C-alpha positions in Angstrom: 70.2 169.2 51.8 73.4 168.9 49.8 73.1 165.1 50.1 69.7 163.7 51.1 70.3 160.1 50.2 68.9 160.1 46.7 71.9 158.4 45.3 71.7 154.9 46.7 70.7 151.3 46.2 67.4 149.5 46.1 65.7 148.9 49.4 62.0 148.0 49.0 60.9 147.3 52.6 58.0 145.1 53.6 56.1 148.4 54.3 56.6 151.1 51.7 56.0 153.6 54.5 59.3 152.5 56.0 61.3 152.6 52.7 60.5 152.3 49.1 63.8 152.9 47.4 64.0 151.5 43.9 67.1 151.3 41.6 66.5 149.8 38.1 69.2 149.6 35.4 71.6 151.7 37.4 74.2 150.4 39.9 76.0 152.2 42.7 79.6 153.4 42.3 81.6 154.5 45.4 84.6 156.9 45.1 86.8 155.8 48.0 89.3 158.7 47.3 86.8 161.3 48.5 85.9 162.0 52.1 82.5 160.9 53.2 79.9 163.6 52.7 81.5 165.2 49.7 79.6 165.5 46.4 80.1 162.5 44.2 81.2 160.0 46.8 78.3 157.9 45.7 77.2 157.9 42.1 74.9 155.9 39.8 76.2 154.3 36.7 74.2 152.7 33.9 74.0 148.9 33.6 75.1 147.6 30.2 72.8 147.3 27.3 72.3 144.3 25.0 74.2 144.2 21.7 73.1 141.4 19.4 75.9 139.0 18.4 74.3 135.8 17.0 71.0 134.1 16.4 70.3 130.5 17.4 67.1 128.6 17.2 64.1 130.8 18.3 63.9 129.3 21.8 65.4 129.6 25.3 69.2 129.7 25.4 69.7 127.1 28.0 73.5 127.0 28.6 76.8 128.5 27.5 80.4 127.1 27.8 83.7 128.3 26.5 86.0 125.5 25.2 89.7 125.4 26.0 91.7 127.9 23.9 88.7 130.2 23.9 88.2 129.8 20.2 84.8 128.2 20.4 81.7 128.8 22.4 79.2 126.0 23.0 75.5 127.0 23.4 72.3 125.2 23.7 69.1 126.7 22.4 65.9 124.7 22.4 67.1 121.1 21.8 70.2 122.0 19.7 73.8 122.2 20.7 75.8 124.8 18.7 79.5 125.6 18.2 80.2 129.3 17.7 83.4 130.8 16.5 85.0 134.1 17.6 83.5 135.6 14.4 80.1 134.4 15.6 79.6 131.8 12.9 77.1 129.4 14.3 77.1 125.6 13.6 74.7 123.0 14.9 76.6 120.0 16.3 74.1 117.9 18.2 70.5 117.3 19.3 69.3 116.9 22.8 66.2 115.0 24.0 64.8 118.0 25.9 63.8 121.4 24.7 63.6 123.6 27.9 65.3 124.1 31.2 68.9 124.9 32.2 71.6 122.7 30.6 75.0 122.3 32.3 78.2 121.9 30.2 81.7 121.1 31.4 84.8 119.7 29.8 88.0 117.7 30.6 90.2 119.4 28.0 89.3 116.9 25.3 85.6 116.5 25.3 82.6 118.5 26.6 80.1 116.9 28.9 76.5 118.0 28.7 73.6 117.2 31.1 69.9 118.2 30.7 68.3 116.1 33.4 67.2 112.8 31.8 70.3 112.5 29.6 74.0 112.9 29.5 75.9 113.7 26.3 79.5 114.2 25.1 80.9 116.3 22.4 84.5 115.8 21.1 85.3 119.0 19.3 88.4 117.6 17.6 86.4 115.1 15.7 83.1 116.9 15.8 81.5 113.9 17.5 78.3 114.2 19.5 76.8 111.2 21.3 74.6 110.2 24.2 76.5 108.8 27.2 74.8 105.5 28.1 77.3 104.0 30.6 77.8 105.0 34.2 76.1 104.2 37.5 72.8 105.8 36.5 71.0 107.6 33.6 70.8 111.3 33.3 72.3 114.2 35.3 70.9 117.4 36.7 74.2 119.3 37.0 77.9 118.7 36.2 81.3 120.2 36.7 85.0 119.2 36.3 87.5 118.6 39.0 91.0 117.1 38.8 90.2 115.9 35.2 87.1 114.0 36.5 83.6 115.1 35.4 81.2 114.9 38.3 77.5 114.9 37.9 74.4 114.6 40.1 71.6 112.1 39.8 68.2 113.8 39.6 65.9 113.4 42.6 68.3 111.2 44.6 71.1 111.6 47.1 73.7 110.1 44.6 76.3 111.6 42.3 78.8 110.0 40.0 81.9 110.8 38.1 83.8 109.8 34.9 87.1 108.1 34.9 90.0 110.6 35.0 90.5 112.2 31.5 87.6 110.2 30.1 84.2 111.1 28.9 82.7 107.7 29.8 81.8 106.6 33.4 81.5 103.3 35.1 79.0 101.6 37.4 81.2 101.8 40.5 82.0 105.5 40.1 79.2 106.5 42.6 78.9 108.4 45.8 76.1 109.4 48.1 75.4 112.5 50.2 75.9 111.3 53.8 75.6 114.5 55.9 71.8 114.4 55.7 69.0 112.3 54.3 67.9 115.0 51.8 68.4 114.6 48.1 71.2 116.2 46.2 70.1 119.2 44.2 73.4 120.1 42.5 77.2 119.5 42.5 79.8 122.1 41.6 83.6 122.2 41.8 85.3 125.0 43.9 89.0 125.3 44.8 89.5 121.5 44.1 86.6 120.5 46.3 83.1 119.4 45.3 80.3 121.3 46.8 77.4 118.9 47.2 74.2 121.0 47.6 71.2 119.2 49.2 67.6 120.2 49.7 68.2 121.2 53.3 71.9 120.8 54.0 75.1 120.8 52.0 78.6 119.4 52.3 82.1 119.4 50.8 84.0 116.5 49.3 87.6 116.2 48.1 89.7 113.9 45.9 91.4 111.4 48.2 92.6 109.1 45.4 90.5 106.1 46.2 89.4 103.6 43.5 87.0 103.4 41.8 85.3 106.5 43.4 88.0 109.0 44.2 86.1 111.4 46.4 85.3 111.5 50.1 83.4 113.9 52.4 85.5 116.4 54.4 84.6 116.0 58.1 83.1 119.1 59.7 82.6 120.9 56.3 78.8 120.7 56.2 76.3 123.6 56.5 72.6 123.7 57.4 71.6 125.4 54.2 70.2 123.6 51.2 69.8 124.8 47.7 66.4 126.5 47.1 66.8 126.7 43.3 69.1 124.3 41.4 69.9 126.9 38.7 70.7 129.8 41.1 74.3 128.8 41.8 77.0 131.0 40.3 80.6 131.7 41.1 81.1 134.9 43.1 84.4 136.1 44.4 86.2 133.2 46.1 83.0 131.1 46.5 79.6 130.5 45.1 76.4 132.5 45.5 73.0 130.8 45.5 69.4 131.0 46.8 69.5 129.1 50.0 66.8 127.2 51.8 66.8 125.4 55.1 64.4 123.3 57.2 63.0 126.5 58.7 61.7 127.5 55.2 63.2 131.0 55.0 64.8 131.8 51.6 68.0 133.8 51.7 70.8 134.6 49.2 74.2 133.4 50.6 77.8 132.9 49.5 79.6 129.7 50.4 82.5 127.6 49.1 85.8 126.0 50.0 87.2 129.2 51.4 84.1 129.8 53.7 83.8 128.2 57.1 80.1 129.2 57.1 77.7 130.6 54.6 77.8 134.4 54.3 74.4 136.1 54.0 74.4 138.6 51.2 70.7 139.4 50.9 69.1 142.2 52.8 65.9 142.1 54.8 64.1 143.9 51.9 65.4 141.4 49.3 64.4 138.5 51.5 61.0 139.9 52.1 60.5 140.3 48.3 61.8 136.8 47.6 59.7 135.2 50.3 56.6 136.8 48.8 57.0 135.2 45.4 54.7 132.3 44.6 57.5 130.3 43.0 61.3 130.6 43.8 62.5 127.1 42.9 62.9 128.2 39.2 65.4 131.0 40.0 68.4 131.2 37.6 71.7 132.8 38.4 74.9 133.8 36.7 77.8 136.1 37.5 80.2 138.3 35.6 82.8 141.0 36.2 82.9 144.4 34.4 84.4 147.8 35.2 85.8 146.6 38.5 82.5 145.2 39.7 81.5 141.6 40.1 77.8 141.1 39.7 75.6 138.2 40.7 72.4 138.2 38.5 69.4 136.3 40.0 66.2 136.0 38.0 62.9 134.6 39.1 61.1 133.7 35.9 57.7 133.0 37.3 57.7 136.3 39.2 59.2 138.0 36.1 61.9 139.9 38.1 65.7 140.2 38.2 67.8 141.2 41.2 71.5 141.9 41.0 74.1 141.9 43.8 77.3 143.9 43.4 80.1 142.3 45.3 82.2 145.5 45.2 79.7 147.6 47.0 77.6 144.9 48.6 74.5 146.6 47.3 71.5 145.4 45.2 69.7 146.8 42.2 67.2 145.5 39.7 67.5 145.0 35.9 64.5 145.0 33.6 63.3 145.6 30.0 60.0 147.4 29.1 57.5 146.1 26.6 55.2 148.2 24.3 52.5 148.2 27.0 54.9 150.0 29.4 55.3 146.9 31.6 58.7 146.1 33.2 59.9 142.5 32.9 62.8 140.4 34.0 66.1 141.0 32.3 66.4 139.1 29.0 69.6 137.3 29.9 69.4 133.6 31.0 73.0 132.5 31.2 76.4 134.0 30.6 80.0 133.2 29.5 83.2 135.2 28.9 84.0 134.8 25.2 86.0 136.7 22.6 86.8 139.4 25.1 83.1 140.0 25.8 80.4 139.1 28.3 78.0 137.0 26.3 74.5 136.2 27.5 71.7 134.1 26.1 68.1 135.3 25.8 65.5 133.4 27.8 63.1 133.1 24.8 64.3 134.2 21.4 67.6 132.3 20.9 69.7 135.4 20.6 73.2 135.9 22.0 74.1 139.4 23.2 77.2 141.2 24.4 76.7 143.1 27.7 77.9 146.4 26.3 78.8 149.4 28.5 78.5 151.7 25.5 75.0 150.5 24.5 72.0 152.0 26.2 69.2 149.9 24.7 68.3 146.2 24.9 68.9 145.2 21.3 67.3 148.5 20.1 64.5 148.6 22.7 64.8 151.7 25.0 66.4 150.8 28.3 64.7 152.6 31.2 66.9 153.7 34.2 64.7 154.4 37.2 65.7 155.7 40.7 63.2 156.2 43.5 64.7 157.9 46.5 64.1 157.7 50.3 61.3 159.3 52.2 61.9 163.0 53.0 60.2 163.9 56.2 60.8 166.0 59.3 58.8 164.3 62.0 55.9 164.7 59.6 56.0 168.4 59.8 55.7 170.4 56.6 58.8 170.6 54.4 59.0 173.3 51.8 61.0 172.3 48.7 62.5 175.1 46.8 64.6 173.3 44.2 66.1 170.0 43.2 69.3 169.8 41.1 70.5 166.5 39.6 74.0 166.4 38.3 74.2 164.1 35.4 77.2 164.0 33.1 76.2 166.7 30.7 76.7 167.1 27.0 76.1 163.5 26.1 73.3 164.1 23.6 73.4 162.2 20.3 73.8 163.9 16.9 70.4 163.0 15.8 67.2 161.0 16.6 66.1 160.0 20.1 68.7 161.2 22.6 69.8 164.3 20.6 68.2 166.4 23.3 68.2 163.9 26.2 65.7 164.2 29.0 65.1 163.0 32.6 61.5 162.6 33.8 60.9 163.8 37.4 57.9 162.9 39.4 57.1 162.9 43.1 54.7 161.6 45.7 53.3 163.5 48.6 51.9 160.5 50.4 55.1 158.4 50.8 55.0 156.7 47.4 51.4 155.5 47.1 50.3 158.1 44.4 52.3 160.2 42.1 51.9 163.6 40.4 52.4 164.4 36.7 55.7 164.0 35.0 58.1 167.0 34.7 60.8 167.1 32.0 64.4 168.0 32.9 66.9 168.5 30.1 70.3 166.8 30.4 72.2 168.7 27.8 72.7 168.4 24.0 76.1 167.2 22.7 78.8 169.6 23.9 76.6 171.5 26.4 78.7 170.8 29.4 77.2 173.5 31.7 73.7 172.2 31.4 72.0 171.7 34.8 69.0 169.4 35.4 67.1 171.5 37.9 63.5 171.9 39.0 62.3 174.8 41.1 59.1 175.6 43.1 58.4 172.1 44.2 55.7 172.9 46.8 55.5 171.3 50.3 54.7 168.0 51.8 54.9 166.1 55.1 56.3 162.9 53.5 57.7 163.2 50.0 59.4 160.7 47.7 61.1 161.7 44.5 61.5 159.5 41.4 63.4 160.0 38.2 63.6 158.1 34.9 65.8 158.2 31.8 64.9 156.3 28.6 66.9 158.2 26.0 69.8 156.0 24.7 72.6 158.1 26.1 75.2 157.8 28.8 73.2 158.5 32.0 75.7 158.7 34.9 74.2 160.5 37.9 76.9 162.0 40.1 74.9 163.9 42.7 71.5 165.2 43.8 71.2 168.4 45.8 68.0 169.7 47.5 67.2 173.1 48.8 64.4 172.7 51.4 63.2 174.2 54.6 61.3 172.7 57.5 58.0 174.3 58.6 56.7 174.8 62.2 53.9 172.2 62.1 
């Protein structure tokens, strides 16, 4: 079996007997220059590690926003708004009324607009002035965004949204609109291609600036969809639209992409992903963000209550998981809670400790904590007849060992299951090659026989762990 499907994406089916493929802290890379079936057409590359850049208050990092000119990053941790320079000098510039939950930040080129649910705030960076916005058609705001120099914001738990005057940070009582395509409440509003995406609980619609006064926006006829927003904080830009956790009046949660350039929502979740999501006790707290790196655009979707993070790769249209492992050997959701592109880096905020990290492709730990990369392959069976496994060879990039410490003699742990993934044998250590040992092969011989076998590997050493191919030498039995 020169290619037995071991290099692939996550697909954890409703029944593990059908499929139990796992991919954690690796993503799939496709080499389109090679003909299908050749070695290395599909490879696994490591997801980035976390490199600490700044420490805010020891609390949830609730939102990030880069100001015009890209010289300052705004961040909210706990109840404090911070301004951060490109040298990662942190200055507290304001205090919010709330201490937890996603904060949305936008700007109109002069002032930043911040909403945290019960309140709206403004921050004028030129004068370092922070204040609560008290005027407008209503108090508070659940989400906000900027369009045509207006800041639009949604009213919590209603079907209304408002906007500021053009180029202004204040707003007035008549600057008010209502979702009209359905009776459900507005969950969030976002700007996309000079249109406002108004996400409801069960349906969503698009609005555009038509220049009317005092409220300049009007609904676009025929631009509604029968998908609502299942989690307010799951929306993130992806490609030429927005990805989000969708919910409709049939109650089935899916992940879709939609926006001004989409006539209809595009389903991007698989049956396996949807089965996992629909089994979660709580999905309404899902948080999402997106970023681009190494030619891939990733949509990161975390379910805090479930303590799990799924990631969709727009380039390959495949999914993987990201996780960190605690001292009790338990995997948890990824530590990132929100993201921004700042100072030439992808900056993310931690969900609990107030740290800002860079998503670093040359870092193989989460801020010093070993970062496990795990791949569980597909079922190997021949109509449930015996298969005799002679050897398995994994082609990692060799010779990547460090000069000293953990990773100086990097290892891969191999284990397998002979009952389709329910129970597992002991761990077997495969060496990946010390520094400069470019001919090292990770190979295991005399693997026994089984009617239904699943192989799993894991790498925790802090080294570059690109997996290019997996070859199996096996033979089918007669019964």
